[in-house]
Backbone bond lengths (Angstrom), bond angles and torsions (degrees), N, CA, C in turn:
res aa  C-N    CA-C-N  psi(-1)  N-CA   C-N-CA  omega(-1)  CA-C   N-CA-C  phi
1 M - - - 1.500 - - 1.541 107.70 -
2 T 1.297 118.13 -43.07 1.466 119.40 -178.86 1.557 110.80 -64.13
3 D 1.363 116.88 -39.97 1.434 119.24 -179.81 1.540 110.39 -65.00
4 R 1.330 116.19 -38.91 1.443 118.71 179.50 1.537 112.46 -61.74
5 N 1.347 114.84 -45.66 1.476 117.87 177.56 1.500 112.80 -64.00
6 H 1.330 115.56 -35.38 1.442 120.64 178.51 1.540 111.66 -65.26
7 T 1.339 116.36 -38.88 1.436 118.28 179.90 1.482 114.69 -77.63
8 D 1.366 116.90 -18.40 1.454 120.58 175.70 1.498 114.09 -76.03
9 L 1.340 117.72 -13.17 1.448 121.63 -179.15 1.507 111.10 -77.40
10 S 1.259 115.69 143.78 1.492 123.62 177.25 1.510 107.66 -112.72
11 P 1.322 117.72 147.32 1.483 119.10 175.50 1.531 111.18 -63.85
12 F 1.339 117.33 -16.05 1.465 120.79 -179.07 1.541 111.82 -88.74
13 D 1.338 117.75 -5.37 1.482 119.95 -176.65 1.530 114.25 -63.95
14 D 1.327 116.17 -28.70 1.465 120.80 -177.45 1.530 114.53 -91.80
15 L 1.348 116.93 0.59 1.470 119.02 -179.46 1.550 108.22 -73.06
16 P 1.324 117.04 141.31 1.459 119.39 173.63 1.510 109.43 -64.69
17 G 1.286 117.69 140.15 1.481 120.40 -178.33 1.526 108.94 74.97
18 D 1.322 116.78 -150.64 1.429 118.11 178.21 1.538 110.74 -119.61
19 L 1.294 115.76 176.37 1.474 120.37 -172.95 1.574 110.03 -61.53
20 M 1.315 118.46 -36.58 1.460 119.23 -175.90 1.537 112.70 -63.58
21 I 1.337 118.62 -32.68 1.455 118.25 179.17 1.549 108.46 -68.73
22 W 1.311 116.01 -29.69 1.494 118.82 178.06 1.492 111.42 -75.23
23 V 1.338 118.82 -33.51 1.466 121.07 173.18 1.572 109.11 -61.96
24 L 1.308 113.58 -43.59 1.477 117.60 178.03 1.527 110.82 -62.78
25 I 1.313 117.88 -47.25 1.462 122.36 -178.26 1.552 111.29 -61.47
26 V 1.309 115.91 -46.38 1.454 118.05 179.35 1.506 110.68 -64.45
27 S 1.313 118.94 -41.30 1.465 120.12 -179.02 1.524 110.88 -66.01
28 E 1.331 117.20 -38.56 1.471 120.13 177.55 1.549 110.61 -65.80
29 L 1.325 115.85 -41.58 1.471 118.59 177.74 1.526 111.38 -60.66
30 L 1.343 116.04 -38.66 1.475 119.85 177.14 1.508 113.16 -65.90
31 V 1.352 116.52 -37.66 1.473 119.14 176.94 1.517 110.84 -66.15
32 F 1.331 117.09 -46.72 1.463 118.30 179.72 1.543 110.52 -65.16
33 G 1.346 115.43 -37.85 1.474 118.22 178.71 1.502 111.41 -60.82
34 A 1.346 116.19 -42.57 1.461 119.85 177.75 1.522 111.82 -63.47
35 G 1.316 116.46 -40.52 1.470 119.32 178.68 1.526 112.17 -64.60
36 L 1.335 117.69 -41.00 1.467 120.45 177.10 1.541 111.70 -69.26
37 A 1.322 116.75 -36.15 1.482 121.10 176.61 1.530 109.69 -63.86
38 A 1.322 117.93 -42.57 1.459 121.27 178.74 1.540 110.10 -66.02
39 F 1.332 117.75 -41.49 1.446 122.75 176.54 1.516 109.08 -56.05
40 L 1.337 117.83 -50.51 1.454 120.81 -177.95 1.532 111.49 -65.19
41 A 1.305 117.03 -37.67 1.482 120.40 179.07 1.521 112.05 -63.36
42 V 1.361 116.40 -46.26 1.424 121.39 178.26 1.524 111.49 -67.14
43 R 1.306 117.21 -35.16 1.461 122.26 176.76 1.524 111.62 -58.21
44 L 1.332 117.95 -34.52 1.447 121.82 179.80 1.552 111.50 -63.32
45 T 1.348 117.78 -25.59 1.449 122.24 -179.73 1.534 112.51 -79.02
46 D 1.334 119.54 -18.44 1.432 124.40 -178.58 1.509 112.40 -153.53
47 P 1.345 117.48 65.55 1.437 119.96 -177.24 1.528 114.27 -61.28
48 E 1.320 118.50 -37.43 1.463 121.09 178.70 1.534 112.50 -66.91
49 G 1.352 115.09 -41.86 1.436 119.11 179.54 1.546 111.72 -66.93
50 F 1.338 115.61 -37.55 1.476 119.22 177.18 1.493 112.25 -66.95
51 A 1.368 116.26 -38.65 1.479 120.66 179.38 1.535 109.38 -67.29
52 A 1.356 117.37 -41.60 1.470 121.14 179.91 1.572 108.56 -64.30
53 A 1.304 116.16 -43.48 1.473 118.42 179.98 1.495 110.98 -65.34
54 Q 1.356 115.65 -40.99 1.480 120.37 179.91 1.522 112.42 -58.24
55 D 1.338 117.51 -28.93 1.437 121.47 -179.65 1.507 113.02 -64.67
56 H 1.327 118.12 -12.43 1.466 122.20 177.71 1.536 112.86 -86.52
57 L 1.330 116.08 -6.20 1.465 120.13 -178.90 1.495 111.42 -81.77
58 Q 1.311 116.51 156.40 1.437 123.58 177.63 1.546 107.90 -98.86
59 R 1.291 114.32 87.95 1.467 119.33 -175.61 1.543 112.21 -63.54
60 S 1.302 115.64 -37.34 1.511 118.21 179.29 1.507 110.92 -65.30
61 A 1.335 118.90 -39.96 1.441 122.10 178.09 1.517 109.08 -63.22
62 A 1.330 115.22 -44.14 1.498 118.45 -179.32 1.529 109.54 -66.28
63 G 1.315 117.79 -34.19 1.488 120.87 176.51 1.537 109.56 -64.17
64 V 1.308 117.13 -45.61 1.469 121.77 179.29 1.565 107.11 -62.46
65 N 1.319 116.85 -41.33 1.466 118.39 179.06 1.541 111.56 -63.37
66 T 1.310 116.84 -34.37 1.443 120.18 176.77 1.565 109.09 -60.71
67 I 1.292 115.78 -48.07 1.474 120.29 179.63 1.515 109.47 -62.25
68 V 1.299 118.74 -42.11 1.440 122.96 -179.04 1.536 109.52 -61.92
69 L 1.321 117.97 -47.51 1.445 120.46 -177.88 1.530 113.92 -69.97
70 V 1.308 116.49 -37.55 1.496 118.51 174.87 1.512 111.79 -65.54
71 T 1.342 115.93 -39.70 1.478 120.45 176.73 1.532 109.29 -62.24
72 S 1.305 116.32 -40.85 1.463 120.29 177.23 1.516 111.88 -60.25
73 G 1.360 116.63 -43.06 1.475 120.56 175.50 1.493 113.46 -60.32
74 W 1.362 115.87 -39.66 1.452 120.09 179.43 1.568 109.22 -65.18
75 L 1.328 117.70 -42.13 1.442 121.49 179.58 1.550 109.77 -64.02
76 A 1.326 114.85 -39.77 1.479 117.91 178.45 1.500 112.16 -63.85
77 A 1.372 115.62 -40.22 1.495 118.81 177.39 1.526 110.96 -64.16
78 L 1.343 117.05 -40.28 1.473 119.41 176.26 1.521 109.44 -62.61
79 G 1.346 117.01 -38.71 1.477 119.37 177.37 1.530 111.04 -62.26
80 A 1.314 117.08 -41.41 1.476 117.58 178.12 1.525 111.33 -63.75
81 Q 1.308 116.52 -38.75 1.461 120.35 177.48 1.532 110.52 -62.29
82 A 1.331 114.82 -45.22 1.450 120.53 -179.04 1.532 113.02 -61.48
83 V 1.325 117.48 -40.74 1.456 119.80 178.13 1.513 111.61 -67.22
84 E 1.321 117.09 -34.76 1.443 121.88 175.88 1.536 111.43 -64.16
85 A 1.327 115.17 -35.41 1.479 121.26 178.01 1.491 113.99 -80.59
86 G 1.340 116.70 -1.49 1.453 119.88 179.42 1.533 113.26 82.14
87 R 1.288 118.50 9.97 1.469 124.25 -179.75 1.518 107.77 -91.14
88 L 1.309 117.78 72.36 1.441 122.09 -170.78 1.540 114.11 -65.29
89 A 1.297 117.27 -40.04 1.465 119.52 179.96 1.548 108.83 -62.97
90 R 1.304 116.46 -45.55 1.450 120.41 179.05 1.518 111.19 -62.61
91 A 1.350 115.78 -41.24 1.461 120.99 179.76 1.538 110.21 -61.78
92 R 1.290 115.94 -45.77 1.479 120.56 179.22 1.517 110.44 -60.63
93 G 1.313 116.17 -44.88 1.496 120.01 179.33 1.524 112.54 -61.79
94 L 1.304 115.93 -43.18 1.495 120.82 -178.31 1.502 109.32 -69.04
95 L 1.303 119.61 -41.73 1.460 122.69 178.76 1.535 111.16 -65.67
96 A 1.320 115.58 -40.25 1.460 120.67 175.54 1.522 111.11 -63.06
97 A 1.344 117.52 -41.36 1.451 121.24 177.07 1.504 111.07 -64.28
98 A 1.341 117.66 -41.03 1.457 122.17 176.19 1.533 108.83 -57.84
99 A 1.312 117.21 -46.04 1.494 121.65 177.85 1.518 111.05 -62.09
100 G 1.336 116.69 -39.25 1.460 121.14 178.09 1.527 111.50 -63.22
101 F 1.327 117.21 -39.51 1.449 118.91 175.39 1.522 112.33 -67.89
102 G 1.355 115.78 -30.69 1.469 120.11 174.38 1.528 108.88 -64.01
103 A 1.342 118.47 -42.13 1.447 121.56 177.03 1.496 111.92 -63.83
104 L 1.313 118.85 -37.80 1.449 123.34 174.89 1.540 110.13 -61.20
105 F 1.331 116.24 -43.19 1.462 120.36 175.86 1.568 110.32 -55.54
106 L 1.331 115.03 -46.55 1.478 118.92 -177.51 1.576 109.77 -65.93
107 A 1.293 116.46 -37.40 1.463 119.40 179.76 1.528 110.65 -63.57
108 I 1.333 116.15 -43.21 1.495 119.57 177.78 1.529 108.94 -65.25
109 K 1.316 118.07 -41.78 1.450 122.95 -179.89 1.539 109.20 -62.46
110 W 1.334 115.91 -43.40 1.465 120.41 178.95 1.522 110.69 -59.56
111 A 1.350 116.38 -41.88 1.478 120.25 179.69 1.540 109.81 -64.55
112 E 1.311 117.24 -37.62 1.466 121.08 176.94 1.527 110.63 -64.82
113 Y 1.339 117.24 -42.76 1.466 119.10 177.05 1.538 110.66 -63.53
114 A 1.289 117.46 -42.44 1.463 122.14 179.35 1.527 111.50 -60.15
115 D 1.308 116.52 -38.25 1.463 121.87 176.06 1.515 109.92 -63.61
116 K 1.309 117.62 -44.11 1.463 120.17 178.34 1.525 109.61 -61.35
117 A 1.327 116.80 -45.57 1.453 119.69 -179.34 1.508 110.51 -61.01
118 A 1.338 118.67 -40.74 1.442 120.94 179.01 1.526 111.09 -63.79
119 Q 1.290 118.17 -28.19 1.473 122.73 177.55 1.530 110.96 -82.79
120 G 1.320 117.88 -4.39 1.477 121.00 -177.53 1.507 112.72 78.04
121 I 1.340 116.87 21.52 1.457 120.68 -177.83 1.553 108.89 -97.35
122 G 1.324 113.50 120.19 1.453 120.33 178.36 1.510 112.98 -127.75
123 V 1.266 117.04 -169.63 1.490 121.97 -176.89 1.540 111.63 -66.01
124 E 1.321 115.11 -25.09 1.475 118.08 -177.70 1.522 113.57 -95.88
125 T 1.309 117.81 -0.55 1.495 121.27 -179.00 1.531 111.79 -60.49
126 H 1.288 116.27 -45.54 1.480 123.47 -177.72 1.521 107.63 -163.49
127 P 1.317 117.42 150.01 1.476 118.45 178.67 1.544 113.33 -53.09
128 F 1.304 117.64 -31.62 1.482 121.95 175.98 1.469 108.88 -53.42
129 F 1.343 117.04 -49.67 1.460 119.00 -176.59 1.523 114.48 -75.14
130 T 1.279 116.97 -23.86 1.494 119.61 170.00 1.504 109.45 -59.03
131 F 1.345 116.06 -49.70 1.451 119.51 178.47 1.527 112.60 -69.64
132 Y 1.334 115.56 -40.63 1.462 118.90 179.17 1.519 111.52 -54.78
133 Y 1.345 117.77 -49.84 1.443 120.53 -177.35 1.528 111.10 -71.07
134 L 1.298 116.99 -37.01 1.445 121.97 -179.26 1.541 109.21 -63.75
135 I 1.340 116.62 -53.68 1.467 120.18 -175.03 1.501 112.07 -70.39
136 T 1.337 117.02 -47.82 1.485 119.19 -176.86 1.517 110.31 -73.63
137 G 1.304 117.07 -31.84 1.484 119.09 175.50 1.529 112.98 -68.04
138 F 1.329 116.28 -41.22 1.447 120.14 175.63 1.495 110.62 -64.06
139 H 1.327 116.34 -37.76 1.468 120.38 177.25 1.522 109.02 -65.18
140 A 1.351 117.10 -46.08 1.450 119.02 -179.15 1.513 111.83 -60.94
141 A 1.344 117.45 -34.31 1.483 120.02 175.07 1.516 110.53 -61.93
142 H 1.342 116.35 -39.06 1.477 121.36 178.36 1.539 110.00 -68.37
143 V 1.304 117.68 -35.98 1.455 120.09 176.84 1.560 109.05 -63.49
144 A 1.313 115.18 -45.48 1.503 119.03 178.38 1.524 110.69 -59.30
145 A 1.339 115.08 -46.09 1.500 118.09 178.64 1.503 110.61 -63.62
146 G 1.366 118.82 -39.62 1.434 122.62 179.97 1.522 110.99 -62.93
147 I 1.325 116.28 -39.55 1.491 118.25 177.90 1.509 110.82 -61.12
148 V 1.305 117.96 -40.87 1.470 121.17 176.73 1.536 110.46 -63.32
149 V 1.330 116.04 -44.58 1.480 121.07 178.86 1.531 109.53 -60.44
150 L 1.324 117.17 -48.69 1.452 118.85 -179.63 1.531 113.43 -59.62
151 L 1.316 116.89 -39.61 1.466 120.17 178.81 1.534 111.92 -69.99
152 L 1.340 115.62 -34.92 1.475 118.50 179.02 1.550 109.98 -69.67
153 V 1.308 116.47 -44.61 1.495 117.95 -179.35 1.498 110.77 -70.31
154 A 1.320 117.11 -29.23 1.500 120.35 177.73 1.535 108.47 -66.39
155 A 1.310 117.86 -41.75 1.465 121.26 -179.01 1.526 111.58 -63.01
156 R 1.305 116.68 -35.94 1.502 119.98 -177.20 1.550 110.77 -88.89
157 A 1.337 115.03 -37.21 1.454 124.49 179.38 1.546 113.28 48.82
158 R 1.313 115.43 50.93 1.455 123.22 173.33 1.532 108.83 -102.79
159 P 1.337 118.36 128.35 1.454 120.09 -170.82 1.532 116.88 -50.79
160 R 1.296 116.80 -46.80 1.475 118.25 -177.71 1.551 112.00 -65.66
161 E 1.313 115.99 -39.40 1.479 120.88 177.01 1.503 112.55 -67.46
162 V 1.348 115.63 -40.64 1.462 119.24 178.37 1.542 108.92 -66.10
163 E 1.306 118.82 -40.83 1.461 122.56 176.68 1.519 110.96 -55.63
164 A 1.317 116.23 -47.80 1.437 121.52 -178.00 1.548 111.36 -65.51
165 G 1.302 115.31 -43.10 1.510 121.27 179.13 1.524 110.23 -64.21
166 V 1.294 117.08 -44.52 1.449 122.59 178.01 1.517 111.69 -64.18
167 A 1.342 116.30 -39.64 1.467 119.49 178.35 1.555 110.45 -63.16
168 F 1.337 116.35 -40.60 1.461 119.32 174.97 1.553 110.20 -61.82
169 W 1.307 117.09 -43.58 1.464 121.02 -179.43 1.513 110.20 -62.57
170 H 1.283 119.00 -39.75 1.466 122.11 178.25 1.527 109.70 -65.20
171 M 1.350 119.33 -34.81 1.468 120.90 173.69 1.507 110.07 -61.16
172 V 1.312 118.22 -41.51 1.481 122.48 177.70 1.530 109.74 -61.78
173 D 1.322 116.87 -41.81 1.500 121.88 175.57 1.522 109.66 -59.68
174 L 1.332 115.43 -52.57 1.451 121.45 -176.10 1.520 111.00 -56.95
175 V 1.301 117.39 -44.30 1.454 122.08 -179.73 1.534 109.56 -59.89
176 W 1.331 117.31 -45.46 1.446 119.34 179.86 1.556 111.51 -64.43
177 V 1.301 116.32 -37.52 1.460 119.65 179.31 1.547 111.03 -64.49
178 L 1.352 115.90 -23.73 1.485 120.45 173.39 1.504 111.19 -85.60
179 V 1.359 117.45 -43.39 1.433 122.12 -177.71 1.535 112.20 -63.08
180 F 1.318 116.21 -45.02 1.478 120.96 -175.02 1.547 111.94 -53.39
181 P 1.295 119.94 -55.07 1.465 117.23 -177.33 1.523 112.67 -68.42
182 V 1.328 118.46 -37.86 1.462 121.05 -176.20 1.551 109.79 -68.32
183 I 1.279 118.02 -45.43 1.488 120.28 -175.41 1.539 110.01 -83.05
184 Y 1.304 119.76 -42.94 1.455 122.54 -169.62 1.509 114.61 -95.98
185 L 1.322 119.48 -29.70 1.443 119.62 -171.49 1.535 116.29 -112.76
186 L 1.331 115.42 -35.77 1.494 118.68 -176.57 1.506 112.35 -60.51
187 R 1.325 117.07 122.00 1.432 120.82 -179.81 1.509 106.56 -106.77
């Protein structure tokens, strides 16, 4: 009997959420990884031009956004713990706060894009900015989707759904933690 139960277990049984959210997360990480690899490869062809273009970025705003998004991930994790403990009102509040921090991230990113537009910087200004807008814009779209996911799972507050939503949100955090140094800091 013990052997049968042992063989019925899957290595995926202990994943938060279900297997499909992890297929999505891994595929998204691969897409972002490919984008960052392409950015780095093209950067090798024009390091001076990329450094000059990078000087137009607002590193301090991006640093604040990093703190905002990591804080949001922490709140989401606390929300997942609260739903597991049956503290549904607390879970909903924490997940809504995580979504609110996600909205703050987007507001800061929007101000950064507006600043670039005011400087006349667009996707065709330099290859650096083509990648900058592509990668950070794609990430911002994931933040917007993640906000919707967090609010939906907060409304239902079911442990497995919250786990899946929070796992997606952590992927969004992880991607930013990779994008920030590559785009904003790497010289």
